[in-house]
DSSP file (Angstrom, degrees, kcal/mol; ACC not computed):
  #  RESIDUE AA STRUCTURE BP1 BP2  ACC     N-H-->O    O-->H-N    N-H-->O    O-->H-N    TCO  KAPPA ALPHA  PHI   PSI    X-CA   Y-CA   Z-CA
    1    1 A X              0   0    0      0, 0.0     2,-0.3     0, 0.0     0, 0.0   0.000 360.0 360.0 360.0 134.7  137.7  105.9   82.1
    2    2 A X        -     0   0    0      1,-0.1     3,-0.1     3,-0.0     2,-0.0  -0.590 360.0-110.2 -81.9 142.4  136.3  104.0   85.1
    3    3 A X        -     0   0    0     -2,-0.3    -1,-0.1     1,-0.1     3,-0.1  -0.366  43.1 -92.1 -68.1 150.7  138.3  100.9   86.1
    4    4 A X        -     0   0    0      1,-0.1    -1,-0.1    -2,-0.0     2,-0.1  -0.326  45.2-109.5 -62.4 144.5  136.6   97.5   85.4
    5    5 A X        -     0   0    0      1,-0.1    -1,-0.1    61,-0.1    -3,-0.0  -0.449  41.9 -95.6 -74.5 149.5  134.6   96.2   88.3
    6    6 A X        -     0   0    0     -2,-0.1    -1,-0.1     1,-0.1     3,-0.1  -0.238  32.3-116.2 -69.7 152.7  136.0   93.2   90.1
    7    7 A X        -     0   0    0      1,-0.2    -1,-0.1    -3,-0.1    76,-0.1  -0.343  47.5 -82.3 -74.5 165.6  135.0   89.7   89.4
    8    8 A X        -     0   0    0     74,-0.3     2,-0.3    -2,-0.1    -1,-0.2  -0.273  37.8-140.7 -70.2 157.5  133.2   87.7   92.2
    9    9 A X     >  -     0   0    0      1,-0.1     4,-2.1    -3,-0.1     5,-0.2  -0.790  25.4-113.5-108.7 160.5  135.0   86.0   95.0
   10   10 A X  H  > S+     0   0    0     -2,-0.3     4,-2.6    76,-0.2     5,-0.2   0.891 119.3  55.0 -59.0 -38.6  134.1   82.7   96.4
   11   11 A X  H  > S+     0   0    0      1,-0.2     4,-2.3     2,-0.2    -1,-0.2   0.895 106.6  50.2 -62.7 -39.9  133.2   84.5   99.7
   12   12 A X  H  > S+     0   0    0      2,-0.2     4,-2.1     1,-0.2    -1,-0.2   0.907 111.6  48.0 -65.6 -41.6  130.8   86.8   97.8
   13   13 A X  H  X S+     0   0    0     -4,-2.1     4,-2.1     1,-0.2    -2,-0.2   0.940 113.9  46.1 -63.8 -47.4  129.1   83.9   96.1
   14   14 A X  H  X S+     0   0    0     -4,-2.6     4,-2.4     1,-0.2    -2,-0.2   0.860 110.8  53.7 -65.1 -35.1  128.7   82.0   99.3
   15   15 A X  H  X S+     0   0    0     -4,-2.3     4,-2.2     2,-0.2    -1,-0.2   0.887 107.3  51.1 -66.7 -38.3  127.4   85.1  101.1
   16   16 A X  H  X S+     0   0    0     -4,-2.1     4,-1.7     2,-0.2    -2,-0.2   0.921 111.1  47.8 -65.1 -42.3  124.7   85.6   98.5
   17   17 A X  H  X S+     0   0    0     -4,-2.1     4,-2.2     1,-0.2    -2,-0.2   0.919 111.3  51.0 -62.0 -43.2  123.6   82.0   98.9
   18   18 A X  H  X S+     0   0    0     -4,-2.4     4,-2.5     1,-0.2    -1,-0.2   0.868 106.0  56.1 -63.0 -36.5  123.6   82.4  102.7
   19   19 A X  H  X S+     0   0    0     -4,-2.2     4,-1.8     1,-0.2    -1,-0.2   0.899 108.1  47.2 -62.6 -40.7  121.4   85.5  102.3
   20   20 A X  H  X S+     0   0    0     -4,-1.7     4,-2.2     2,-0.2    -2,-0.2   0.888 110.8  51.5 -68.4 -38.6  118.8   83.6  100.3
   21   21 A X  H  X S+     0   0    0     -4,-2.2     4,-2.3     1,-0.2    -2,-0.2   0.914 109.3  51.1 -62.4 -41.3  118.8   80.8  102.9
   22   22 A X  H  X S+     0   0    0     -4,-2.5     4,-2.3     1,-0.2    -1,-0.2   0.872 107.9  52.5 -64.6 -36.7  118.3   83.3  105.7
   23   23 A X  H  X S+     0   0    0     -4,-1.8     4,-2.5     2,-0.2    -1,-0.2   0.927 108.7  49.6 -64.8 -43.5  115.4   84.8  103.8
   24   24 A X  H  X S+     0   0    0     -4,-2.2     4,-2.2     1,-0.2    -2,-0.2   0.916 110.5  50.9 -60.9 -42.3  113.7   81.4  103.5
   25   25 A X  H  X S+     0   0    0     -4,-2.3     4,-2.3     1,-0.2    -1,-0.2   0.908 109.9  50.2 -61.2 -41.7  114.3   80.9  107.2
   26   26 A X  H  X S+     0   0    0     -4,-2.3     4,-2.6     1,-0.2    -2,-0.2   0.911 110.2  49.8 -61.5 -43.0  112.7   84.3  107.9
   27   27 A X  H  X S+     0   0    0     -4,-2.5     4,-2.3     2,-0.2    -1,-0.2   0.870 109.9  50.3 -66.5 -36.5  109.7   83.4  105.8
   28   28 A X  H  X S+     0   0    0     -4,-2.2     4,-2.0     2,-0.2    -1,-0.2   0.920 112.3  47.4 -65.5 -43.3  109.2   80.1  107.5
   29   29 A X  H  X S+     0   0    0     -4,-2.3     4,-2.3     1,-0.2    -2,-0.2   0.894 111.3  51.5 -64.4 -39.4  109.3   81.9  110.9
   30   30 A X  H  X S+     0   0    0     -4,-2.6     4,-2.5     1,-0.2    -2,-0.2   0.903 107.4  53.5 -62.9 -40.8  106.9   84.5  109.6
   31   31 A X  H  X S+     0   0    0     -4,-2.3     4,-2.4     1,-0.2    -1,-0.2   0.913 109.4  47.5 -61.5 -42.7  104.5   81.7  108.5
   32   32 A X  H  X S+     0   0    0     -4,-2.0     4,-1.8     2,-0.2    -1,-0.2   0.909 111.5  50.7 -65.6 -41.5  104.6   80.1  111.9
   33   33 A X  H  <>S+     0   0    0     -4,-2.3     5,-2.4     1,-0.2     4,-0.4   0.885 111.4  48.9 -63.6 -38.0  103.9   83.5  113.6
   34   34 A X  H ><5S+     0   0    0     -4,-2.5     3,-0.7     3,-0.2    -2,-0.2   0.898 108.8  52.9 -67.8 -40.2  101.0   84.1  111.2
   35   35 A X  H 3<5S+     0   0    0     -4,-2.4    -2,-0.2     1,-0.2    -1,-0.2   0.857 116.7  38.4 -63.3 -34.5   99.6   80.6  112.0
   36   36 A X  T 3<5S-     0   0    0     -4,-1.8    -1,-0.2    -5,-0.1    -2,-0.2   0.406 107.2-126.4 -96.5   1.7   99.7   81.3  115.7
   37   37 A X  T < 5 +     0   0    0     -3,-0.7     2,-1.5    -4,-0.4    -3,-0.2   0.870  44.3 169.7  54.5  41.1   98.6   85.0  115.3
   38   38 A X     >< -     0   0    0     -5,-2.4     4,-2.7     1,-0.2     3,-0.2  -0.648  11.3-173.9 -84.5  85.7  101.6   86.1  117.3
   39   39 A X  H  > S+     0   0    0     -2,-1.5     4,-2.6     1,-0.2     5,-0.2   0.870  76.9  49.5 -56.0 -48.0  101.3   89.8  116.6
   40   40 A X  H  > S+     0   0    0      1,-0.2     4,-2.2     2,-0.2    -1,-0.2   0.917 115.1  45.6 -59.8 -39.8  104.5   91.0  118.2
   41   41 A X  H  > S+     0   0    0     -3,-0.2     4,-2.9     2,-0.2     5,-0.2   0.890 110.5  53.7 -69.3 -38.5  106.5   88.3  116.4
   42   42 A X  H  X S+     0   0    0     -4,-2.7     4,-2.5     2,-0.2    -2,-0.2   0.937 110.4  47.4 -59.6 -46.3  104.7   89.1  113.1
   43   43 A X  H  X S+     0   0    0     -4,-2.6     4,-1.9     2,-0.2    -2,-0.2   0.921 113.5  47.3 -62.1 -44.5  105.7   92.8  113.4
   44   44 A X  H  X S+     0   0    0     -4,-2.2     4,-2.4    -5,-0.2    -2,-0.2   0.935 114.4  46.1 -61.5 -47.6  109.3   92.0  114.2
   45   45 A X  H  X S+     0   0    0     -4,-2.9     4,-3.0     1,-0.2    -1,-0.2   0.853 108.5  56.2 -67.6 -34.5  109.6   89.5  111.4
   46   46 A X  H  X S+     0   0    0     -4,-2.5     4,-2.4    -5,-0.2    -1,-0.2   0.917 109.8  46.0 -63.2 -42.3  108.0   91.8  108.9
   47   47 A X  H  X S+     0   0    0     -4,-1.9     4,-2.2     2,-0.2    -2,-0.2   0.938 114.9  47.0 -64.1 -46.3  110.6   94.5  109.7
   48   48 A X  H  X S+     0   0    0     -4,-2.4     4,-2.8     1,-0.2    -2,-0.2   0.912 112.3  50.5 -61.6 -42.4  113.4   92.0  109.4
   49   49 A X  H  X S+     0   0    0     -4,-3.0     4,-3.1     2,-0.2     5,-0.3   0.931 109.6  49.8 -62.8 -45.9  112.1   90.6  106.2
   50   50 A X  H  X S+     0   0    0     -4,-2.4     4,-2.0     1,-0.2    -1,-0.2   0.915 114.2  45.4 -60.0 -42.9  111.8   94.1  104.6
   51   51 A X  H  X S+     0   0    0     -4,-2.2     4,-2.1     2,-0.2    -1,-0.2   0.919 114.4  48.1 -65.5 -43.7  115.3   94.9  105.6
   52   52 A X  H  X S+     0   0    0     -4,-2.8     4,-2.7     2,-0.2    -2,-0.2   0.912 111.1  49.4 -66.0 -43.4  116.6   91.6  104.4
   53   53 A X  H  X S+     0   0    0     -4,-3.1     4,-2.7     1,-0.2    -1,-0.2   0.904 109.9  52.9 -63.0 -40.5  114.9   91.8  101.1
   54   54 A X  H  X S+     0   0    0     -4,-2.0     4,-2.3    -5,-0.3    -1,-0.2   0.907 110.7  46.9 -59.6 -42.4  116.2   95.3  100.6
   55   55 A X  H  X S+     0   0    0     -4,-2.1     4,-2.5     2,-0.2    -2,-0.2   0.920 112.8  48.6 -65.9 -44.4  119.8   94.0  101.3
   56   56 A X  H  X S+     0   0    0     -4,-2.7     4,-2.7     1,-0.2    -2,-0.2   0.901 111.5  50.6 -62.5 -40.0  119.4   91.0   98.9
   57   57 A X  H  X S+     0   0    0     -4,-2.7     4,-2.7     2,-0.2    -1,-0.2   0.922 110.6  48.2 -63.8 -44.4  118.0   93.3   96.2
   58   58 A X  H  X S+     0   0    0     -4,-2.3     4,-2.3     2,-0.2    -2,-0.2   0.909 112.4  49.9 -62.6 -41.6  120.9   95.7   96.6
   59   59 A X  H  X S+     0   0    0     -4,-2.5     4,-2.6     2,-0.2    -2,-0.2   0.933 112.2  47.3 -60.3 -46.7  123.3   92.8   96.4
   60   60 A X  H  X S+     0   0    0     -4,-2.7     4,-2.9     1,-0.2    -2,-0.2   0.900 111.2  50.7 -65.1 -41.1  121.7   91.5   93.3
   61   61 A X  H  X S+     0   0    0     -4,-2.7     4,-2.1     2,-0.2    -1,-0.2   0.912 112.1  47.2 -63.6 -41.5  121.6   94.9   91.6
   62   62 A X  H  X S+     0   0    0     -4,-2.3     4,-2.0     2,-0.2    -2,-0.2   0.917 113.5  48.4 -65.2 -43.0  125.3   95.4   92.3
   63   63 A X  H  X S+     0   0    0     -4,-2.6     4,-2.8     1,-0.2    -2,-0.2   0.934 111.0  50.2 -62.7 -45.1  126.1   91.9   91.0
   64   64 A X  H  X S+     0   0    0     -4,-2.9     4,-2.7     1,-0.2    -1,-0.2   0.870 108.4  52.9 -62.7 -36.8  124.1   92.4   87.9
   65   65 A X  H  X S+     0   0    0     -4,-2.1     4,-2.2     2,-0.2    -1,-0.2   0.911 111.8  45.8 -63.5 -41.5  125.9   95.7   87.2
   66   66 A X  H  X S+     0   0    0     -4,-2.0     4,-1.4     2,-0.2    -2,-0.2   0.899 111.7  51.9 -67.7 -39.8  129.2   93.9   87.5
   67   67 A X  H  <>S+     0   0    0     -4,-2.8     5,-3.0     1,-0.2     3,-0.4   0.933 110.9  47.6 -61.8 -44.9  128.0   91.1   85.3
   68   68 A X  H ><5S+     0   0    0     -4,-2.7     3,-1.5     1,-0.2    -1,-0.2   0.915 108.1  55.5 -61.0 -42.8  126.9   93.6   82.6
   69   69 A X  H 3<5S+     0   0    0     -4,-2.2    -1,-0.2     1,-0.3    -2,-0.2   0.805 111.1  45.0 -61.0 -28.7  130.2   95.4   82.9
   70   70 A X  T 3<5S-     0   0    0     -4,-1.4    -1,-0.3    -3,-0.4    -2,-0.2   0.393 121.6-107.8 -95.3   1.5  131.9   92.1   82.1
   71   71 A X  T < 5 +     0   0    0     -3,-1.5     2,-0.3    -4,-0.3    -3,-0.2   0.665  68.4 144.9  85.6  17.2  129.5   91.2   79.3
   72   72 A X      < -     0   0    0     -5,-3.0    -1,-0.3    -6,-0.2    -2,-0.1  -0.683  50.7-116.5 -88.8 141.7  127.6   88.4   81.0
   73   73 A X        -     0   0    0     -2,-0.3     2,-1.5     1,-0.1    -1,-0.1  -0.426  24.5-118.2 -71.1 152.1  123.8   88.0   80.3
   74   74 A X  S    S+     0   0    0      4,-0.1     2,-0.3    -2,-0.1    -1,-0.1  -0.658  80.5  85.9 -93.5  80.8  121.5   88.5   83.3
   75   75 A X  S  > S-     0   0    0     -2,-1.5     4,-2.6     1,-0.0     5,-0.2  -0.897  97.3 -74.6-158.8-176.6  120.0   85.1   83.4
   76   76 A X  H  > S+     0   0    0     -2,-0.3     4,-2.3     1,-0.2     5,-0.2   0.885 128.6  48.7 -59.8 -41.3  120.8   81.7   84.9
   77   77 A X  H  > S+     0   0    0      2,-0.2     4,-2.6     1,-0.2    -1,-0.2   0.930 112.2  48.7 -64.9 -44.9  123.5   80.9   82.4
   78   78 A X  H  > S+     0   0    0      1,-0.2     4,-2.6     2,-0.2    -2,-0.2   0.896 110.6  51.5 -61.6 -39.8  125.2   84.2   83.0
   79   79 A X  H  X S+     0   0    0     -4,-2.6     4,-2.9     2,-0.2    -1,-0.2   0.919 110.2  48.5 -63.2 -43.5  125.0   83.8   86.7
   80   80 A X  H  X S+     0   0    0     -4,-2.3     4,-1.9     2,-0.2    -2,-0.2   0.921 112.7  47.7 -63.5 -43.3  126.6   80.4   86.5
   81   81 A X  H  < S+     0   0    0     -4,-2.6     4,-0.4     2,-0.2    -1,-0.2   0.894 112.0  51.1 -63.4 -39.2  129.4   81.7   84.3
   82   82 A X  H >< S+     0   0    0     -4,-2.6     3,-1.4     1,-0.2     4,-0.3   0.940 110.6  47.4 -62.8 -48.1  129.8   84.6   86.7
   83   83 A X  H >X S+     0   0    0     -4,-2.9     3,-2.0     1,-0.3     4,-1.9   0.839 101.1  67.5 -62.1 -32.1  130.1   82.3   89.6
   84   84 A X  T 3< S+     0   0    0     -4,-1.9    -1,-0.3     1,-0.3    -2,-0.2   0.641  86.2  69.6 -67.2 -12.8  132.6   80.1   87.7
   85   85 A X  T <4 S+     0   0    0     -3,-1.4    -1,-0.3    -4,-0.4    -2,-0.2   0.753 115.1  25.4 -71.1 -22.2  135.1   83.0   87.8
   86   86 A X  T <4 S+     0   0    0     -3,-2.0     2,-0.3    -4,-0.3   -76,-0.2   0.612 126.6  40.6-113.3 -19.8  135.4   82.3   91.6
   87   87 A X  S  < S-     0   0    0     -4,-1.9    -1,-0.1   -78,-0.1     2,-0.1  -0.827  90.9 -90.7-127.9 163.2  134.4   78.6   91.8
   88   88 A X     >  -     0   0    0     -2,-0.3     4,-2.7     1,-0.1     3,-0.4  -0.412  50.5-103.3 -69.0 157.0  135.1   75.5   89.9
   89   89 A X  H  > S+     0   0    0      1,-0.2     4,-2.4     2,-0.2     5,-0.2   0.843 120.2  50.7 -54.9 -40.1  132.4   74.8   87.2
   90   90 A X  H  > S+     0   0    0      2,-0.2     4,-2.2     1,-0.2    -1,-0.2   0.912 113.5  45.2 -65.4 -41.0  130.6   72.1   89.2
   91   91 A X  H  > S+     0   0    0     -3,-0.4     4,-2.6     2,-0.2    -2,-0.2   0.887 111.4  53.0 -69.0 -38.6  130.4   74.3   92.3
   92   92 A X  H  X S+     0   0    0     -4,-2.7     4,-2.3     2,-0.2    -2,-0.2   0.918 110.6  47.8 -60.9 -43.3  129.3   77.3   90.2
   93   93 A X  H  X S+     0   0    0     -4,-2.4     4,-2.4    -5,-0.2    -2,-0.2   0.924 112.1  49.4 -62.4 -45.3  126.5   75.2   88.8
   94   94 A X  H  X S+     0   0    0     -4,-2.2     4,-2.3     1,-0.2    -2,-0.2   0.900 112.2  47.7 -62.6 -41.7  125.5   74.0   92.2
   95   95 A X  H  X S+     0   0    0     -4,-2.6     4,-2.5     2,-0.2    -1,-0.2   0.883 110.6  51.3 -69.2 -38.0  125.4   77.5   93.6
   96   96 A X  H  X S+     0   0    0     -4,-2.3     4,-2.3     2,-0.2    -2,-0.2   0.931 112.6  46.6 -62.6 -44.6  123.4   78.8   90.7
   97   97 A X  H  X S+     0   0    0     -4,-2.4     4,-2.7     2,-0.2    -2,-0.2   0.887 111.1  52.8 -63.2 -39.2  120.9   76.0   91.2
   98   98 A X  H  X S+     0   0    0     -4,-2.3     4,-2.9     2,-0.2     5,-0.2   0.940 110.8  45.5 -62.9 -47.4  120.8   76.7   95.0
   99   99 A X  H  X S+     0   0    0     -4,-2.5     4,-2.6     2,-0.2     5,-0.2   0.916 113.7  50.1 -63.4 -42.2  120.0   80.4   94.5
  100  100 A X  H  X S+     0   0    0     -4,-2.3     4,-2.1    -5,-0.2    -2,-0.2   0.933 113.7  44.9 -61.2 -46.5  117.4   79.6   91.9
  101  101 A X  H  X S+     0   0    0     -4,-2.7     4,-2.5     1,-0.2    -2,-0.2   0.912 113.9  49.2 -64.4 -43.5  115.7   77.0   94.2
  102  102 A X  H  X S+     0   0    0     -4,-2.9     4,-2.7    -5,-0.2    -2,-0.2   0.893 110.3  50.8 -64.9 -39.1  115.9   79.3   97.2
  103  103 A X  H  X S+     0   0    0     -4,-2.6     4,-2.3     2,-0.2    -1,-0.2   0.910 111.7  47.6 -64.9 -41.5  114.4   82.2   95.2
  104  104 A X  H  X S+     0   0    0     -4,-2.1     4,-2.3     2,-0.2    -2,-0.2   0.910 112.8  49.0 -64.3 -41.9  111.5   80.0   94.1
  105  105 A X  H  X S+     0   0    0     -4,-2.5     4,-2.9     2,-0.2     5,-0.2   0.911 110.0  51.3 -63.3 -43.0  111.0   78.8   97.6
  106  106 A X  H  X S+     0   0    0     -4,-2.7     4,-2.5     1,-0.2    -2,-0.2   0.911 110.4  48.7 -62.3 -42.8  111.0   82.3   98.9
  107  107 A X  H  X S+     0   0    0     -4,-2.3     4,-2.2     2,-0.2    -1,-0.2   0.925 113.0  47.9 -62.5 -43.7  108.4   83.4   96.4
  108  108 A X  H  X S+     0   0    0     -4,-2.3     4,-2.4     2,-0.2    -2,-0.2   0.940 113.6  46.6 -62.9 -47.9  106.2   80.4   97.2
  109  109 A X  H  X S+     0   0    0     -4,-2.9     4,-2.8     1,-0.2    -1,-0.2   0.892 111.1  52.4 -62.1 -39.8  106.5   81.0  101.0
  110  110 A X  H  X S+     0   0    0     -4,-2.5     4,-2.2    -5,-0.2    -1,-0.2   0.897 109.5  49.1 -65.4 -39.3  105.8   84.7  100.5
  111  111 A X  H  X S+     0   0    0     -4,-2.2     4,-2.0     2,-0.2    -2,-0.2   0.929 112.5  48.2 -62.8 -44.6  102.6   83.9   98.5
  112  112 A X  H  X S+     0   0    0     -4,-2.4     4,-2.1     1,-0.2    -2,-0.2   0.910 111.2  50.3 -61.5 -42.1  101.5   81.5  101.3
  113  113 A X  H  X S+     0   0    0     -4,-2.8     4,-2.5     1,-0.2    -1,-0.2   0.882 107.3  54.1 -65.4 -37.4  102.2   84.1  103.9
  114  114 A X  H  X S+     0   0    0     -4,-2.2     4,-2.3     2,-0.2    -1,-0.2   0.898 108.0  49.9 -61.3 -40.0  100.2   86.6  102.0
  115  115 A X  H  X S+     0   0    0     -4,-2.0     4,-2.3     2,-0.2    -2,-0.2   0.888 110.2  50.5 -65.8 -38.7   97.2   84.2  102.0
  116  116 A X  H  X S+     0   0    0     -4,-2.1     4,-2.6     2,-0.2    -2,-0.2   0.898 109.2  51.2 -65.6 -39.7   97.6   83.7  105.7
  117  117 A X  H  X S+     0   0    0     -4,-2.5     4,-2.6     2,-0.2    -2,-0.2   0.932 110.5  49.1 -60.9 -45.7   97.6   87.5  106.3
  118  118 A X  H  X S+     0   0    0     -4,-2.3     4,-2.4     1,-0.2    -2,-0.2   0.907 111.6  49.1 -61.6 -41.8   94.4   87.8  104.2
  119  119 A X  H  X S+     0   0    0     -4,-2.3     4,-2.4     2,-0.2    -1,-0.2   0.915 111.4  49.4 -63.5 -42.6   92.8   85.0  106.2
  120  120 A X  H  X S+     0   0    0     -4,-2.6     4,-2.7     1,-0.2     5,-0.2   0.898 110.3  51.1 -63.3 -40.8   93.8   86.6  109.5
  121  121 A X  H  X S+     0   0    0     -4,-2.6     4,-2.7     2,-0.2    -2,-0.2   0.911 109.8  49.6 -63.1 -41.9   92.4   90.0  108.3
  122  122 A X  H  X S+     0   0    0     -4,-2.4     4,-2.6     2,-0.2    -2,-0.2   0.915 111.5  49.3 -63.0 -41.8   89.1   88.3  107.4
  123  123 A X  H  X S+     0   0    0     -4,-2.4     4,-2.4     2,-0.2    -2,-0.2   0.945 113.5  45.0 -61.7 -49.0   89.0   86.6  110.8
  124  124 A X  H  X S+     0   0    0     -4,-2.7     4,-2.6     1,-0.2    -2,-0.2   0.906 113.4  51.4 -62.5 -41.0   89.7   89.9  112.6
  125  125 A X  H  X S+     0   0    0     -4,-2.7     4,-2.5    -5,-0.2    -1,-0.2   0.906 110.6  47.1 -64.1 -41.8   87.2   91.7  110.4
  126  126 A X  H  X S+     0   0    0     -4,-2.6     4,-2.3     2,-0.2    -1,-0.2   0.884 112.4  50.2 -69.5 -35.8   84.4   89.2  111.1
  127  127 A X  H  X S+     0   0    0     -4,-2.4     4,-2.4     2,-0.2    -2,-0.2   0.908 111.0  49.8 -65.3 -40.9   85.1   89.3  114.8
  128  128 A X  H  X S+     0   0    0     -4,-2.6     4,-2.8     2,-0.2    -2,-0.2   0.928 110.5  49.8 -61.4 -45.4   85.0   93.1  114.7
  129  129 A X  H  X S+     0   0    0     -4,-2.5     4,-2.6     1,-0.2     5,-0.2   0.905 110.3  50.4 -61.7 -41.8   81.7   93.0  112.8
  130  130 A X  H  X S+     0   0    0     -4,-2.3     4,-2.3     2,-0.2    -1,-0.2   0.916 113.1  45.6 -63.8 -42.9   80.2   90.6  115.4
  131  131 A X  H  X S+     0   0    0     -4,-2.4     4,-1.7     2,-0.2    -2,-0.2   0.909 113.0  50.2 -65.8 -41.5   81.3   92.8  118.3
  132  132 A X  H  <>S+     0   0    0     -4,-2.8     5,-2.9     1,-0.2    -2,-0.2   0.916 112.5  46.5 -64.1 -42.7   80.0   95.9  116.5
  133  133 A X  H ><5S+     0   0    0     -4,-2.6     3,-1.6     1,-0.2    -1,-0.2   0.907 110.2  53.0 -65.6 -41.1   76.6   94.3  115.8
  134  134 A X  H 3<5S+     0   0    0     -4,-2.3    -1,-0.2     1,-0.3    -2,-0.2   0.822 107.1  53.1 -63.3 -30.2   76.4   93.0  119.4
  135  135 A X  T 3<5S-     0   0    0     -4,-1.7    -1,-0.3    -5,-0.2    -2,-0.2   0.445 124.9-105.7 -84.1   0.0   77.0   96.6  120.6
  136  136 A X  T < 5 +     0   0    0     -3,-1.6    -3,-0.2     1,-0.3    -2,-0.1   0.593  68.6 149.7  89.9  11.2   74.1   97.7  118.4
  137  137 A X      < -     0   0    0     -5,-2.9     2,-0.4    -6,-0.2    -1,-0.3  -0.451  44.7-128.0 -76.4 150.1   76.2   99.4  115.7
  138  138 A X  E     -A  150   0A   0     12,-0.8    12,-3.0    -2,-0.1     2,-0.4  -0.796  27.9-153.1 -93.4 142.5   74.9   99.5  112.2
  139  139 A X  E     -A  149   0A   0     -2,-0.4     2,-0.3    10,-0.2    10,-0.2  -0.887  16.6-176.7-119.2 147.7   77.4   98.2  109.6
  140  140 A X  E     -A  148   0A   0      8,-2.8     8,-3.6    -2,-0.4     2,-0.4  -0.844  25.6-123.0-126.0 170.7   78.0   98.9  106.0
  141  141 A X  E     -A  147   0A   0     -2,-0.3     6,-0.2     6,-0.2     2,-0.0  -0.956  18.0-142.2-120.9 134.9   80.5   97.2  103.7
  142  142 A X    >   -     0   0    0      4,-2.5     3,-2.1    -2,-0.4     6,-0.0  -0.163  41.9 -82.3 -83.8-176.1   83.2   99.0  101.7
  143  143 A X  T 3  S+     0   0    0      1,-0.3    -1,-0.1     2,-0.1    -2,-0.0   0.725 129.4  52.9 -61.7 -23.7   84.4   98.1   98.3
  144  144 A X  T 3  S-     0   0    0      2,-0.1    -1,-0.3     3,-0.0     3,-0.1   0.429 120.5-106.0 -92.1   1.8   86.7   95.4   99.5
  145  145 A X  S <  S+     0   0    0     -3,-2.1     2,-0.3     1,-0.3    -2,-0.1   0.554  72.4 143.9  88.4   7.4   83.9   93.7  101.5
  146  146 A X        -     0   0    0      1,-0.1    -4,-2.5   -17,-0.0    -1,-0.3  -0.641  52.7-118.0 -84.3 136.8   85.1   94.9  104.9
  147  147 A X  E     -A  141   0A   0     -2,-0.3     2,-0.4    -6,-0.2    -6,-0.2  -0.521  31.4-171.3 -73.0 137.1   82.5   95.8  107.4
  148  148 A X  E     -A  140   0A   0     -8,-3.6    -8,-2.8    -2,-0.2     2,-0.1  -0.998  22.4-120.7-130.7 131.9   82.5   99.4  108.6
  149  149 A X  E     -A  139   0A   0     -2,-0.4     2,-0.5   -10,-0.2   -10,-0.2  -0.395  22.1-146.7 -70.0 149.3   80.5  100.8  111.5
  150  150 A X  E     -A  138   0A   0    -12,-3.0   -12,-0.8    -2,-0.1     2,-0.2  -0.965  18.9-118.2-116.2 131.5   78.1  103.6  110.7
  151  151 A X        -     0   0    0     -2,-0.5     2,-0.2   -14,-0.1   -14,-0.0  -0.495  33.7-118.2 -67.1 132.2   77.4  106.3  113.2
  152  152 A X        -     0   0    0     -2,-0.2     2,-0.5     1,-0.1    -1,-0.1  -0.502  22.3-128.2 -72.4 138.1   73.8  106.3  114.2
  153  153 A X        -     0   0    0     -2,-0.2     2,-0.5    -3,-0.0    -1,-0.1  -0.742  21.0-153.1 -86.6 130.4   72.0  109.5  113.3
  154  154 A X        -     0   0    0     -2,-0.5     2,-0.2     4,-0.1     0, 0.0  -0.880   5.1-149.8-104.9 134.4   70.1  110.8  116.3
  155  155 A X    >   -     0   0    0     -2,-0.5     3,-1.5     1,-0.1     0, 0.0  -0.506  32.4-102.9 -94.1 169.9   67.1  112.9  115.7
  156  156 A X  T 3  S+     0   0    0      1,-0.3    -1,-0.1    -2,-0.2    -2,-0.0   0.751 123.0  49.9 -63.4 -23.1   66.0  115.7  118.0
  157  157 A X  T 3  S+     0   0    0      2,-0.0    -1,-0.3     0, 0.0     2,-0.1   0.366  81.3 121.4-100.0   5.1   63.3  113.4  119.3
  158  158 A X    <         0   0    0     -3,-1.5    -4,-0.1     1,-0.1     0, 0.0  -0.434 360.0 360.0 -70.0 141.7   65.6  110.4  120.1
  159  159 A X              0   0    0     -2,-0.1    -1,-0.1     0, 0.0    -3,-0.0   0.394 360.0 360.0-105.9 360.0   65.6  109.3  123.7
């Protein structure tokens, strides 16, 4: 028989909240980098974000496994009850609300950043199309509406 998994500690709860705050900060920094088209910073932040989201996901999965092992539902109420094992009820409620708000903020920022990425891609694509046309290239458009150069066919009599 496996021993029961430990209940949360106040430090673990606070670390999870801090992780969500750090993700929101990363997304805000990513948004600014996207607005200024700072490619090196975008690349750096994308790597950091992917790593951070992976860590948060692993933390959440481990917490949910412990919650299930203790019979708590995996929802807001269960999370608050889980946190209340380590914190007083008012603090547990505040931390549950904080994580919920931060997660909603992170989703909203990520959607906004996705829209900025799409806008940046459209801008780069239209600039590419303009340069290709100016250079005399023929363009076609793929299924996503992106311009693609077409190699000119040369005939035996082309000069």
